[in-house]
C-alpha positions as CSV (number, residue, x, y, z in Angstrom):
1,M,-45.6,10.0,32.7
2,S,-48.8,11.3,32.7
3,L,-50.3,14.3,30.4
4,T,-52.4,17.2,31.4
5,L,-54.7,19.2,28.6
6,S,-52.3,21.5,28.9
7,D,-49.8,19.2,26.9
8,I,-52.2,18.4,24.8
9,G,-53.2,22.0,23.8
10,R,-49.6,22.6,23.7
11,I,-48.4,19.6,21.4
12,A,-51.5,20.3,19.3
13,N,-50.3,23.6,18.7
14,L,-47.1,22.5,17.5
15,A,-48.4,19.9,14.9
16,R,-50.8,22.9,14.0
17,L,-54.2,21.4,14.8
18,E,-57.0,22.7,16.0
19,L,-58.9,20.2,18.5
20,S,-62.3,20.8,20.4
21,G,-62.5,20.5,24.1
22,A,-63.9,16.7,23.5
23,Q,-61.0,16.1,21.0
24,S,-58.4,17.0,23.7
25,E,-60.1,15.0,26.3
26,T,-60.1,11.8,24.1
27,M,-56.4,12.6,23.4
28,L,-55.7,13.0,26.7
29,T,-57.3,9.5,27.2
30,Q,-55.9,7.6,24.2
31,L,-52.2,8.9,24.8
32,N,-52.1,8.7,28.7
33,G,-53.1,4.8,28.2
34,F,-50.4,4.7,25.7
35,F,-47.8,5.6,28.5
36,D,-49.8,3.5,30.9
37,I,-48.7,0.5,28.4
38,V,-44.9,2.0,28.6
39,E,-44.9,1.7,31.9
40,Q,-46.0,-1.6,32.2
41,M,-43.6,-2.7,29.8
42,N,-40.6,-0.7,31.8
43,A,-41.7,-2.4,34.8
44,V,-41.0,-6.0,33.8
45,D,-37.6,-7.0,34.5
46,T,-35.3,-8.2,31.9
47,T,-32.0,-8.4,33.4
48,G,-29.9,-10.9,31.8
49,V,-32.1,-11.3,28.6
50,E,-30.0,-10.2,25.6
51,P,-31.5,-8.2,22.5
52,L,-32.6,-10.2,19.3
53,A,-31.7,-8.8,15.9
54,H,-34.5,-11.2,14.5
55,P,-37.8,-12.7,16.5
56,T,-36.7,-15.8,14.9
57,A,-33.5,-15.7,16.1
58,V,-34.7,-18.0,19.4
59,I,-36.2,-20.4,17.4
60,D,-33.5,-22.7,16.3
61,H,-35.8,-25.0,13.9
62,V,-37.1,-22.3,12.1
63,S,-34.9,-20.6,9.3
64,L,-35.6,-17.5,7.3
65,R,-37.6,-18.2,4.0
66,L,-36.2,-15.6,1.8
67,R,-35.8,-16.5,-1.4
68,P,-32.1,-16.5,-2.9
69,D,-30.8,-13.2,-5.0
70,V,-29.9,-14.2,-8.1
71,A,-31.2,-12.9,-11.2
72,S,-34.6,-14.6,-12.3
73,E,-35.2,-12.6,-15.9
74,P,-32.8,-11.6,-18.4
75,D,-31.6,-8.0,-19.2
76,D,-33.9,-7.6,-21.8
77,R,-33.3,-3.3,-21.8
78,E,-33.5,-3.0,-25.4
79,A,-36.8,-4.5,-25.9
80,N,-38.5,-3.1,-23.1
81,Q,-37.6,0.1,-24.5
82,K,-38.7,-0.4,-28.1
83,S,-42.1,1.0,-27.4
84,A,-40.5,4.3,-25.6
85,P,-41.0,7.6,-27.1
86,A,-37.3,8.6,-26.6
87,V,-34.4,6.9,-25.5
88,E,-31.0,7.6,-25.5
89,R,-28.0,5.6,-24.6
90,G,-29.9,2.9,-22.7
91,L,-32.1,5.4,-21.1
92,F,-35.4,6.8,-21.1
93,L,-35.9,10.9,-22.0
94,V,-38.4,12.1,-20.5
95,P,-39.9,15.9,-20.7
96,K,-38.7,18.5,-18.3
97,V,-41.1,19.5,-16.2
98,I,-39.7,22.0,-13.3
99,E,-39.0,25.1,-15.1
């Protein structure tokens, strides 16, 4: 896929951008370069290659280094709300901002 300057103008119009001639040329070069990379990637034969849910799935000896999902701090809601100007039933009260 290759874009033209008229394509760049249409895209800029849809994005509400005003591009100069030099900017349009630069954008054309950059976008066509991107599409060239995509075409190279599409040219790779991936027959028989299963998609991965996560890149580390191909490495058996590396496990994900995630911390355990446990509560690490006690629930100190009352202590945390002592300095609040207004609290009601465990919730912070804030002034109305939308009239």
